[in-house]
C-alpha positions, 0 to 999 in steps of 0.5 A: 678912210682907206679900206681893203678887201684882202682875199687869196687863192691859190689853186684848186677850188680857189680862184673860183671863188675868190671870182664869187665874192668879187661879184658878190661886192661888185652886186652889193657894190661895195667902194672897197679896195680890192687887193686879191691875190689869184694863183700868186703868194702876197710874199711866202710861199704857203708852203715855207709857213703855213697860213701865212699869207693873212698875215703877208696880205694884212702886212701888205695892207699896211704897207700900202695905206689902207685904214681898215682891212677886211681878210675874207675867203674864197669861201665866203659871200655875200648877203648884205651890205659891209656897212655894219662891219667897216663900223664896228672895226671904227668903233671898237679898232677890228671885229673878230668873227666866229664861224663855228671852227677854231684852232684847236680842231685843227691842232693835235691836242699835245700842242 
């Protein structure tokens, strides 16, 4: 199974968060390859398409032949191995997490 961890960190505190994420992946011996973009976009710049970098990162992983890909924001770090997450993705075909925010909190009420 070819697996990738995806992350894009451009500007501000994001590259530092990406380094912390990478350190935590190392600490838990995560063997998935890292498709990390630091101070660059995987395809389209953010100002041309808000948050397309996430879709573009998944598309790049697919193009590169990965069987599974997991997006982790730069604000994330591991507190335990990802084995359960990978197994769930293998069983279900996907993994969606709820971290307390919904898209409705970021959209205008009239949308």
